[in-house]
VEXBA-468575 format. One record per residue (C-alpha): x, y, z; residue in three letters. Coordinates in steps of 0.001 Angstrom, whole numbers, plus 500000, padded with zeros to 6 digits. Layout:
<rs>
XYZALA...
</rs>
This chain:
<rs>
162416136584036647MET159768137478039203GLU159743141016040594VAL158685142277044040SER157711138861045361VAL156494138072048852LYS159097136637051261PRO157502133184051195ALA157652133115047406ARG161271134302047483ALA162220131412049773ARG160369129009047503GLU162188130245044412LEU165600129858046044ILE164714126386047296LEU163838125561043700GLY167562125412042911ILE168166121635042727PRO169595120233045979PRO173297119484045868ARG174834116479047585VAL177781117785049585MET181021115849049803GLU181557113771052933ARG184534113620055248GLU185505111767058408TYR186360113892061440VAL187232113104065032SER184472113555067608LEU186432116426069112GLY186073118281065798GLN182518117162065109ALA180480119611067201TYR178019121484065007GLY178757119302061981ARG176007117388060164VAL176049113599060081LEU176262112172056568ALA174974108692057439ARG172994106885060117ASP175012105511063022VAL173803102071064151THR174649100885067642ALA176655097665067767GLU176524097496071563ILE173844098547074055PRO174153101826075937VAL174541101341078853PRO176367098086078049PRO175103096361081237PHE172667096933084112ASP174499099384086360ARG173984101397089504SER172893105005089265LEU174502105922092564TYR176548104741095544ASP174556102463097789GLY173514098830098164TYR172279096370095548ALA169516094150096900LEU166164092477096247MET163342094992096474SER161079092329097997ALA163379092182101056ASP162717095815101952ILE159068096144100932ALA157920097310104352GLY161062099126105443ALA160855102435107291SER162926104514109677ALA160977103004112615ASP161099099479111223SER164193099067109047PRO164919095957107017ALA168262094368107891THR170386092560105311LEU173752090828105343ASP176402092641103295VAL178323089940101418ILE180667092031099308GLY181448095247097447GLU181365096122093746ILE183545099091092719PRO183010100761089351ALA184928098874086692GLY184751095541088548SER182447092654087705ALA180614091032090647PRO182099087632091507GLN178835086263092873THR175138087025093037GLY172924087699096047ILE170209085632097697ALA167218086639099842ARG168305088645102885GLY171584089691101308GLN172965092924099818ALA176168094135098189MET177743097536098580LYS177895099098095112ILE179463102204093598LEU178023104445090878THR178349102823087448GLY179184099354088774ALA177366096287087356PRO174308095007089219ILE174936091550090724PRO172747088621089723GLN169651088371091918GLY169484092087092730ALA166744094198091180ASP167212097535092943ALA169789099854094492VAL169190102025097547VAL171281105123098281LYS173701105260101174ASN171583108075102629GLU168668105692103252THR170746103157105143THR172583102607108426ARG175554100239108504VAL176952098235111391SER179753095884110481GLY178487093446107826ASP174845094357108340VAL172984097167106552VAL169665098540107831SER167497099938105037VAL165148102742106119LEU162815102940103087ALA161384100605100436PRO162529100555096797ALA160636099655093683ARG161961096965091316PRO164417098650088974GLY164938101603091306GLY168455103014091123GLY169311100820088136VAL170208101964084619ALA169156099045082434ARG171365097786079622ALA170235099363076351GLY168009101916078098ALA169527104708076016ARG170065102775072782VAL169701099095071929LYS172004097100069641PRO170898097434066024GLY169015100667066696ALA169953104020065166ALA171931106051067666ALA171944109081065333ALA170609109846061874HIS171962111426058714ALA171056115096058830GLY171431115356062618ASP173585118182063893VAL176212116739066234ILE175672118254069669SER177921117574072676PRO175305115030073799GLU175372113282070411THR179172113215070434ALA179083111690073914GLY176643109009072766LEU178847108118069797LEU181843107893072115ALA179880105551074404SER179545103243071388LEU183330103126071137GLY183528105468068136LEU186292108039067783THR184876109983064838GLY181956110402062483ALA181264110810058776GLU179909114290058177VAL179025116560055267PHE181601119101054211ARG180643122540055432ARG179490124701052520PRO181662127702051656ALA180276131147050860ALA182121134147049448ALA180999137603050566ILE181746140294047972ILE181161143854049126ASN180291146211046282THR180495149969046452GLY183084152559045476SER182523154248048839GLU183765151261050874LEU187098150892052667VAL188333147823054550GLU188453148249058351PRO191974149010059547GLY192834151229056585ALA192827155056056750PRO189365156490056086LEU189421159081053270PRO186738161791052992PRO183313160563051820ALA184249156915052432LYS182829154421054949ILE184191151248056442TYR182838147977055082SER181104146142057933SER178647143733056312SER181150140948055577ALA182145140459059212VAL178493140349060254MET177432137974057486ILE180339135600058148ILE179157135308061760GLY175565134696060695MET176643132058058197LEU178720130276060821ARG175618129933062991GLU173902128274060019LEU176786125829059518GLY178303127633056518VAL181930128802056278ASP181925132342054940GLY184956134327053861TYR185500137957052965ASN186161138191049220ALA186982141893049423GLY185555145090047990ILE184595145636044349VAL183907149046042825ARG180539149990041363ASP181202148390037979SER179005145634036486PRO182002144081034732ASP184113144006037882GLU181236142657039971ILE180509139930037397ALA184198139011037238SER184456138719041025ALA181326136564041208ILE182626134255038481SER186019133914040172GLU184625133008043587HIS181737130867042322ALA184343128467040972SER185755127854044450ARG182728127982046741CYS179087126904046994ASP177327130261047402VAL178272133825046472VAL176762136695048448ILE177173140300047379THR176261143365049394THR175151146620047831GLY173814147388044387GLY170689145252044733ALA168153148035044245SER167389150113041137SER169531153233041549GLY172012154589039028ASP174889152718040685TYR173057149494041536ASP174621146909039263PHE173740143521040804ALA171120142717038165LEU173353143916035323ASP176232141773036623ALA173986138690036824ALA172898139212033220ARG176502139523032046ARG177279136198033732LEU174314134507032063GLY172904133646035484ALA169197132874035746LYS167633135607037872ALA164965134071040118LEU163510137210041674PHE164389140848042207TRP163143142630045323LYS160784141281047960THR157966142683050042GLY160053142395053220ALA160893145741054766MET163623146406055548PRO165658143977053488GLY163485144023050378GLY166336145098048101ALA167568141666047052MET168351139681043921LEU168663135904043780ALA170119134098040778SER170894130509039821ASP174409130385038413TYR175060126841037223GLY173235125370040227GLY174847127758042690LYS173012130533044496LEU174162134071043814ILE172498136287046414LEU172707140063046149ALA171771141733049425LEU171224145330050411SER174234147505051183GLY172653148358054526SER174031145877057108PRO170718145646058972GLY168712145093055800ALA171269142556054549ALA171004140617057804ALA167217140504057611LEU167286139434053972GLY169717136634054738LEU167751135237057673THR164250135728056255ARG164849134550052715ILE168047132527052272ALA168415130652055573ALA166283127599054599PRO168350127058051441PHE171623127430053318LEU170491124991055990LEU169539122472053324ARG172944122927051741LEU174636121936055005THR172762118612054956GLY170479119241057917ARG167740116611057831GLY164999118935059058ALA165445121010055925HIS165130118369053249GLY168665116979053194CYS169471114899050136THR171914112182051141THR
</rs>
């Protein structure tokens, strides 16, 4: 066991616990936000699936309006209309245009779309008041993702944008890693659960609620495993019980070297391999990390602020890796 290590060394020692491959599960896209993809998603269709208009206007040949201006508009014959969701029944020739709605397919022969705001219409004739470049106003098929290309990668966190892209491929769900579970055990004979009467010389336990929120932001499901008295046997028993049902055990309190600090003693009774005890980070330096059968047992300070700093400064990279996030060395 290393003692009083620098924060960088502490992170390194925790990351030395062999990576675990989390179980995978299939969830609907509506439940997928913030989850981590477990495999690459390959596009079977292009997105967009066809050349389509970016706005309401007129589909035409850009060469027909090359010199158009407000003083010298280009006039074209309007030969039809293409609503969104309808396929054009014909193409256009030189001197012709089609009215088109946002998202509608571009007719054959057209290479640009001009907005309604840059036109004047009289009957079946449209006067275009400005030129357009080839491809202007057109979203090309496959511009966002081409068939056979990776639309998303294993280790990506599913954002609303990613979920939308997967839906545009016709998918209704995604294969993701199971969210890791972490038990938070609060140690200290002075602690009382919030909501209970507060006896003299006692304080309410607040760290668990805070840590659960911090873990959730990292993609980990934390749960409050209750309060354990200052007893190495009781602390060791609680750790053993919860380690069997979760991926990480976090204790608060008892991580220093006072008369009633029993985190190290409890780890020894479990036969856990202590990685380091205390770091140079202040506050938050009172910390013990142990490898218990490939699972991290992290003893944090009893001070909520110091516990929060220890968690974010030292343990966050390991926890992120455990969720499967590719940027943190995901093993898939």
